[in-house]
Backbone as CSV, one residue per row, in Angstrom:
resi,resn,N_x,N_y,N_z,CA_x,CA_y,CA_z,C_x,C_y,C_z
1,UNK,20.163,-23.558,-28.983,19.302,-23.438,-27.825,19.267,-21.910,-27.438
2,UNK,18.045,-21.562,-27.185,17.934,-20.097,-26.753,18.175,-19.907,-25.227
3,UNK,18.338,-18.585,-24.856,18.616,-18.357,-23.438,17.594,-18.903,-22.551
4,UNK,16.286,-18.593,-22.908,15.233,-19.079,-21.968,15.202,-20.615,-21.815
5,UNK,15.459,-21.247,-23.010,15.506,-22.748,-22.925,16.633,-23.179,-22.102
6,UNK,17.763,-22.487,-22.248,18.909,-22.864,-21.384,18.655,-22.573,-19.913
7,UNK,18.035,-21.559,-19.532,17.735,-21.251,-18.194,16.820,-22.234,-17.512
8,UNK,15.792,-22.632,-18.298,14.731,-23.513,-17.757,14.999,-24.911,-18.042
9,UNK,16.071,-25.450,-18.742,16.215,-26.694,-19.125,16.405,-27.661,-18.053
10,UNK,16.695,-27.186,-16.819,16.889,-28.195,-15.669,15.586,-28.236,-14.904
11,UNK,14.575,-27.576,-15.373,13.235,-27.829,-14.733,12.860,-29.290,-14.537
12,UNK,12.319,-29.747,-13.458,12.166,-31.094,-13.252,10.816,-31.438,-13.959
13,UNK,10.819,-32.560,-14.766,9.688,-33.048,-15.232,9.324,-34.393,-14.540
14,UNK,8.159,-34.722,-14.238,7.913,-35.916,-13.501,6.697,-36.613,-14.037
15,UNK,6.679,-37.881,-14.188,5.463,-38.653,-14.645,4.667,-39.078,-13.455
16,UNK,5.141,-38.686,-12.173,4.387,-39.009,-10.999,2.979,-38.428,-11.038
17,UNK,2.069,-39.188,-10.624,0.688,-38.700,-10.322,0.697,-38.189,-8.728
18,UNK,0.589,-36.896,-8.726,0.638,-36.397,-7.325,-0.756,-35.853,-6.936
19,UNK,-1.227,-36.215,-5.731,-2.376,-35.648,-5.168,-2.200,-34.271,-4.685
20,UNK,-2.857,-33.356,-5.289,-2.841,-31.990,-4.967,-3.955,-31.659,-3.886
21,UNK,-3.576,-31.126,-2.769,-4.668,-30.974,-1.718,-5.540,-29.863,-2.162
22,UNK,-6.858,-29.957,-1.756,-7.919,-28.925,-2.052,-7.528,-27.678,-1.330
23,UNK,-7.545,-26.576,-2.123,-7.232,-25.312,-1.677,-7.999,-24.878,-0.429
24,UNK,-7.343,-24.297,0.617,-7.985,-23.809,1.829,-7.234,-22.634,2.230
25,UNK,-8.003,-21.438,1.992,-7.334,-20.181,2.295,-7.602,-19.531,3.686
26,UNK,-6.655,-19.016,4.202,-6.753,-18.201,5.365,-6.520,-16.663,5.001
27,UNK,-7.267,-15.824,5.307,-7.069,-14.374,5.079,-6.735,-13.626,6.328
28,UNK,-5.608,-12.941,6.173,-5.090,-12.218,7.368,-4.878,-10.719,7.092
29,UNK,-5.377,-9.827,7.871,-5.174,-8.364,7.714,-3.910,-8.000,8.539
30,UNK,-2.973,-7.214,7.892,-1.751,-6.903,8.627,-1.466,-5.487,8.082
31,UNK,-0.193,-5.121,8.331,0.240,-3.821,7.786,1.709,-3.848,7.529
32,UNK,2.188,-3.059,6.633,3.614,-2.844,6.398,3.964,-1.430,5.991
33,UNK,4.872,-0.949,6.470,5.256,0.552,6.220,4.048,1.504,6.457
34,UNK,3.293,1.159,7.557,2.194,1.969,7.806,0.958,1.922,6.979
35,UNK,0.969,0.942,6.041,-0.214,0.799,5.107,-0.789,-0.636,5.447
36,UNK,-2.147,-0.679,5.194,-2.834,-2.010,5.405,-2.406,-2.972,4.356
37,UNK,-2.346,-4.346,4.771,-2.230,-5.388,3.831,-3.152,-6.496,4.043
38,UNK,-3.662,-7.075,3.025,-4.505,-8.297,3.166,-3.787,-9.484,2.505
39,UNK,-3.512,-10.534,3.185,-2.802,-11.675,2.728,-3.780,-12.846,2.781
40,UNK,-3.961,-13.546,1.616,-4.625,-14.782,1.505,-3.744,-15.861,1.193
41,UNK,-3.573,-16.840,2.103,-2.604,-18.032,1.951,-3.357,-19.276,1.853
42,UNK,-2.852,-20.111,0.965,-3.398,-21.410,0.706,-2.701,-22.421,1.798
43,UNK,-3.381,-22.625,2.947,-2.771,-23.316,3.993,-2.565,-24.868,3.717
44,UNK,-3.376,-25.354,2.757,-3.324,-26.770,2.487,-1.989,-27.101,1.938
45,UNK,-1.084,-26.223,1.497,0.139,-26.577,0.843,1.275,-26.621,1.965
46,UNK,0.840,-26.343,3.246,1.972,-26.320,4.326,2.549,-27.724,4.483
47,UNK,1.690,-28.722,4.291,2.236,-30.044,4.420,2.275,-30.981,3.177
48,UNK,2.334,-30.137,2.088,2.422,-30.740,0.764,3.660,-31.439,0.659
49,UNK,3.742,-32.813,0.326,4.876,-33.609,0.304,5.675,-33.500,-0.988
50,UNK,5.187,-32.939,-1.966,5.932,-32.989,-3.262,6.364,-31.584,-3.735
51,UNK,6.805,-30.856,-2.814,7.173,-29.508,-3.126,8.206,-29.386,-4.259
52,UNK,9.155,-30.328,-4.272,10.265,-30.251,-5.171,9.731,-30.424,-6.706
53,UNK,8.540,-30.989,-6.873,8.146,-31.001,-8.276,7.532,-29.646,-8.709
54,UNK,7.270,-28.890,-7.728,6.776,-27.525,-8.081,7.780,-26.506,-7.566
55,UNK,8.976,-26.678,-8.148,10.186,-26.021,-7.636,10.422,-24.549,-8.273
56,UNK,9.394,-24.033,-8.891,9.515,-22.627,-9.463,8.520,-21.792,-8.841
57,UNK,8.882,-20.552,-8.419,7.945,-19.615,-7.843,7.686,-18.578,-8.990
58,UNK,6.495,-18.409,-9.271,5.886,-17.361,-10.187,5.235,-16.267,-9.368
59,UNK,5.741,-15.154,-9.402,5.120,-14.027,-8.746,4.663,-12.930,-9.763
60,UNK,3.312,-12.833,-9.647,2.702,-11.801,-10.659,2.253,-10.559,-9.837
61,UNK,2.479,-9.372,-10.313,2.065,-8.207,-9.490,1.242,-7.311,-10.573
62,UNK,0.066,-7.033,-10.081,-0.980,-6.187,-10.849,-1.176,-4.992,-10.165
63,UNK,-1.057,-3.771,-10.819,-1.302,-2.521,-10.217,-2.800,-2.197,-10.303
64,UNK,-3.338,-1.731,-9.130,-4.909,-1.315,-9.149,-4.857,0.023,-9.687
65,UNK,-6.023,0.368,-10.305,-6.277,1.668,-10.860,-7.159,2.465,-9.914
66,UNK,-8.294,2.026,-9.538,-9.152,2.766,-8.602,-8.931,2.458,-7.114
67,UNK,-8.400,3.485,-6.519,-7.955,3.280,-5.066,-8.877,4.073,-4.085
68,UNK,-9.069,3.399,-2.955,-9.811,3.988,-1.831,-8.730,4.767,-1.009
69,UNK,-8.442,4.288,0.251,-7.490,4.945,1.108,-6.303,4.016,1.422
70,UNK,-5.179,4.584,1.799,-4.063,3.898,2.236,-3.496,2.845,1.314
71,UNK,-3.681,3.115,0.076,-3.112,2.148,-0.981,-3.931,0.960,-1.173
72,UNK,-5.238,0.790,-0.645,-6.224,-0.273,-0.923,-7.086,0.112,-2.063
73,UNK,-7.420,-0.837,-2.730,-8.387,-0.674,-3.968,-9.852,-0.469,-3.510
74,UNK,-10.708,0.215,-4.405,-12.127,0.124,-4.059,-12.628,-1.225,-4.109
75,UNK,-13.762,-1.449,-3.653,-14.346,-2.853,-3.704,-14.634,-3.305,-5.079
76,UNK,-15.120,-2.415,-6.017,-15.227,-2.712,-7.470,-13.970,-3.099,-8.039
77,UNK,-12.916,-2.256,-7.745,-11.633,-2.475,-8.381,-10.961,-3.872,-7.898
78,UNK,-11.169,-4.139,-6.681,-10.528,-5.440,-6.186,-11.375,-6.538,-6.831
79,UNK,-12.680,-6.488,-6.875,-13.441,-7.508,-7.440,-13.075,-7.833,-8.961
80,UNK,-12.867,-6.697,-9.687,-12.426,-6.648,-11.110,-11.019,-7.409,-11.280
81,UNK,-10.105,-7.044,-10.479,-8.853,-7.612,-10.535,-8.747,-9.030,-10.024
82,UNK,-9.567,-9.305,-9.029,-9.542,-10.706,-8.393,-10.233,-11.663,-9.553
83,UNK,-11.241,-11.148,-10.293,-11.822,-11.918,-11.361,-10.877,-12.274,-12.406
84,UNK,-10.058,-11.238,-12.733,-9.051,-11.489,-13.779,-7.949,-12.472,-13.304
85,UNK,-7.628,-12.391,-12.085,-6.641,-13.322,-11.496,-7.134,-14.768,-11.520
86,UNK,-8.444,-14.893,-11.290,-9.040,-16.361,-11.348,-8.946,-16.843,-12.791
87,UNK,-9.107,-15.979,-13.681,-8.903,-16.481,-15.184,-7.519,-16.911,-15.367
88,UNK,-6.517,-16.057,-14.982,-5.096,-16.417,-15.091,-4.905,-17.708,-14.447
89,UNK,-5.332,-17.822,-13.227,-5.089,-19.004,-12.392,-5.515,-20.322,-13.127
90,UNK,-6.567,-20.248,-13.747,-7.105,-21.449,-14.512,-6.103,-21.832,-15.533
91,UNK,-5.616,-20.856,-16.297,-4.693,-21.317,-17.463,-3.292,-21.563,-16.899
92,UNK,-2.893,-20.952,-15.967,-1.753,-21.224,-15.335,-1.518,-22.661,-14.789
93,UNK,-2.541,-23.024,-14.077,-2.700,-24.353,-13.500,-2.849,-25.320,-14.586
94,UNK,-3.678,-25.155,-15.566,-4.004,-26.164,-16.653,-4.742,-27.192,-16.086
95,UNK,-4.322,-28.446,-16.349,-5.007,-29.600,-15.890,-5.480,-29.615,-14.405
96,UNK,-6.694,-29.881,-14.130,-7.151,-29.839,-12.871,-6.824,-31.027,-11.977
97,UNK,-6.451,-32.108,-12.604,-5.956,-33.323,-11.804,-4.502,-33.238,-11.623
98,UNK,-3.761,-32.954,-12.478,-2.355,-32.836,-12.452,-1.948,-31.451,-12.993
99,UNK,-2.207,-30.506,-12.106,-1.933,-29.140,-12.572,-0.461,-28.730,-12.692
100,UNK,-0.105,-27.751,-13.483,1.141,-27.250,-13.748,1.584,-26.364,-12.620
101,UNK,0.630,-25.809,-11.827,0.937,-24.894,-10.803,0.007,-25.061,-9.601
102,UNK,0.454,-24.696,-8.407,-0.443,-24.559,-7.239,-0.401,-23.150,-6.732
103,UNK,-1.636,-22.701,-6.348,-1.827,-21.231,-5.941,-1.422,-21.234,-4.554
104,UNK,-0.340,-20.401,-4.232,0.127,-20.236,-2.904,-0.433,-19.118,-2.175
105,UNK,-0.461,-17.933,-2.594,-0.808,-16.740,-1.894,-1.211,-15.555,-2.710
106,UNK,-1.976,-14.641,-2.203,-2.327,-13.375,-2.815,-2.053,-12.310,-1.775
107,UNK,-1.410,-11.400,-2.008,-1.038,-10.122,-1.190,-1.587,-8.899,-1.830
108,UNK,-2.397,-8.095,-1.117,-2.935,-6.764,-1.483,-2.330,-5.786,-0.570
109,UNK,-1.496,-4.904,-1.311,-0.810,-3.842,-0.372,-0.278,-2.693,-1.301
110,UNK,-0.360,-1.594,-0.846,0.252,-0.418,-1.454,-0.010,-0.236,-2.935
111,UNK,-1.331,-0.407,-3.294,-1.811,-0.113,-4.635,-1.562,-1.353,-5.579
112,UNK,-1.148,-2.464,-5.086,-0.908,-3.573,-5.963,-1.372,-4.957,-5.442
113,UNK,-1.468,-5.828,-6.251,-1.858,-7.302,-5.794,-0.737,-8.211,-6.254
114,UNK,-0.168,-8.948,-5.490,0.880,-9.956,-5.865,0.350,-11.222,-5.710
115,UNK,0.325,-12.045,-6.687,-0.119,-13.458,-6.636,1.040,-14.412,-6.776
116,UNK,1.092,-15.474,-6.021,2.213,-16.371,-6.098,1.791,-17.784,-6.317
117,UNK,2.329,-18.389,-7.390,2.095,-19.781,-7.605,3.384,-20.530,-7.480
118,UNK,3.472,-21.821,-7.234,4.505,-22.700,-7.322,4.272,-23.558,-8.530
119,UNK,5.214,-23.609,-9.421,5.138,-24.089,-10.764,5.938,-25.334,-10.963
120,UNK,5.356,-26.294,-11.754,6.137,-27.420,-12.167,7.002,-27.073,-13.459
121,UNK,6.318,-26.591,-14.582,7.061,-26.199,-15.893,7.071,-24.768,-16.078
122,UNK,7.961,-24.028,-15.860,7.965,-22.674,-15.870,7.908,-22.099,-17.263
123,UNK,8.320,-22.920,-18.230,8.320,-22.464,-19.709,6.901,-22.139,-20.057
124,UNK,6.031,-23.049,-19.746,4.503,-22.896,-20.147,3.934,-21.600,-19.620
125,UNK,4.287,-21.331,-18.317,3.823,-20.124,-17.610,4.386,-18.823,-18.209
126,UNK,5.757,-18.902,-18.500,6.445,-17.787,-19.112,5.825,-17.492,-20.556
127,UNK,5.608,-18.479,-21.349,4.997,-18.289,-22.587,3.650,-17.622,-22.490
128,UNK,2.778,-18.124,-21.673,1.492,-17.479,-21.343,1.421,-16.180,-20.931
129,UNK,2.270,-15.894,-19.808,2.151,-14.442,-19.367,2.959,-13.620,-20.331
130,UNK,4.014,-14.053,-20.864,4.814,-13.269,-21.853,3.867,-12.800,-23.010
131,UNK,3.053,-13.695,-23.391,2.097,-13.373,-24.631,1.169,-12.341,-24.166
132,UNK,0.634,-12.404,-23.010,-0.363,-11.312,-22.492,0.439,-9.986,-22.499
133,UNK,1.593,-9.954,-22.033,2.306,-8.589,-21.970,2.666,-8.215,-23.339
134,UNK,3.282,-9.075,-24.251,3.644,-8.704,-25.568,2.478,-8.216,-26.224
135,UNK,1.309,-8.830,-26.143,0.117,-8.567,-26.905,-0.642,-7.380,-26.326
136,UNK,-0.206,-6.971,-25.121,-0.930,-5.862,-24.330,-2.444,-6.272,-24.247
137,UNK,-2.677,-7.500,-23.834,-4.040,-7.919,-23.582,-4.416,-8.018,-22.105
138,UNK,-3.820,-7.263,-21.240,-4.068,-7.177,-19.898,-4.834,-5.977,-19.590
139,UNK,-5.673,-5.994,-18.519,-6.587,-4.929,-18.134,-6.052,-3.999,-17.254
140,UNK,-4.960,-4.369,-16.574,-4.241,-3.454,-15.603,-2.764,-3.780,-15.849
141,UNK,-1.959,-2.856,-15.482,-0.599,-2.830,-15.584,-0.123,-4.080,-14.773
142,UNK,0.718,-4.901,-15.367,1.264,-6.105,-14.627,2.666,-6.521,-15.044
143,UNK,3.305,-7.195,-14.164,4.624,-7.803,-14.403,4.719,-9.090,-13.663
144,UNK,5.553,-9.970,-13.997,5.848,-11.162,-13.243,7.257,-11.575,-13.386
145,UNK,7.673,-12.499,-12.471,8.988,-13.189,-12.485,8.853,-14.567,-12.137
146,UNK,9.701,-15.352,-12.584,9.757,-16.784,-12.234,11.086,-17.153,-11.789
147,UNK,11.267,-17.766,-10.599,12.637,-18.105,-10.136,12.545,-19.617,-9.564
148,UNK,13.713,-20.230,-9.742,13.929,-21.514,-9.174,14.034,-21.444,-7.694
149,UNK,13.163,-22.245,-7.035,13.154,-22.317,-5.461,12.640,-23.742,-5.060
150,UNK,13.384,-24.769,-5.387,13.032,-26.082,-5.159,12.568,-26.352,-3.799
151,UNK,13.091,-25.684,-2.824,12.685,-25.992,-1.400,11.635,-25.067,-0.854
152,UNK,11.185,-24.126,-1.795,10.183,-23.191,-1.364,10.717,-22.104,-0.320
153,UNK,12.012,-21.920,-0.270,12.617,-21.195,0.822,12.155,-19.627,0.730
154,UNK,12.048,-19.107,-0.502,11.627,-17.674,-0.654,10.210,-17.410,-0.275
155,UNK,9.406,-18.422,-0.229,7.919,-18.311,0.133,7.570,-18.931,1.431
156,UNK,8.653,-19.223,2.306,8.425,-19.928,3.505,7.740,-19.064,4.544
157,UNK,7.823,-17.828,4.425,7.067,-16.799,5.272,5.609,-17.135,5.309
158,UNK,5.048,-17.608,4.155,3.578,-17.739,4.035,3.268,-18.896,4.835
159,UNK,4.050,-19.879,5.101,3.684,-20.950,6.000,3.681,-20.674,7.468
160,UNK,4.237,-19.563,7.716,4.099,-19.173,9.120,3.068,-18.206,9.472
161,UNK,2.198,-17.796,8.621,1.012,-16.920,8.765,-0.014,-17.644,9.513
162,UNK,-0.510,-17.065,10.632,-1.592,-17.709,11.303,-2.813,-16.892,11.227
163,UNK,-3.962,-17.564,11.185,-5.272,-16.904,11.121,-5.521,-16.006,12.397
């Protein structure tokens, strides 16, 4: 058994059919360390009853190339990166009825975009994103991490964001 298989062997698998709420995003402008930030949060997950089934947090960070001011991307650059993220999102989620992941948030700040999904089976996501990195098929510098967070404690701050 490999290290990755050992690490993720306790990932919960469930035959349950779970109703995934339709995505509903709230976009908030904020700042951190004196730089503007734009946060888009899927508020439909606030009352999601099956969080434990999506107990892995996948955080993907993409660096922008073309910058405007204060660490924010140009309009063309943000559109380009966001289109790429939509493609990643489709594959990471997989099945539209019983997806492997739910899209939680997107944060644009300080020259980068962080996207957060809550994931059911982390091995699938790790293999997909790992292949993109290993094959160097990404349009912008990116990195990701996947961490176990059954109660969504690390991402709880996004439930508190108000429009």
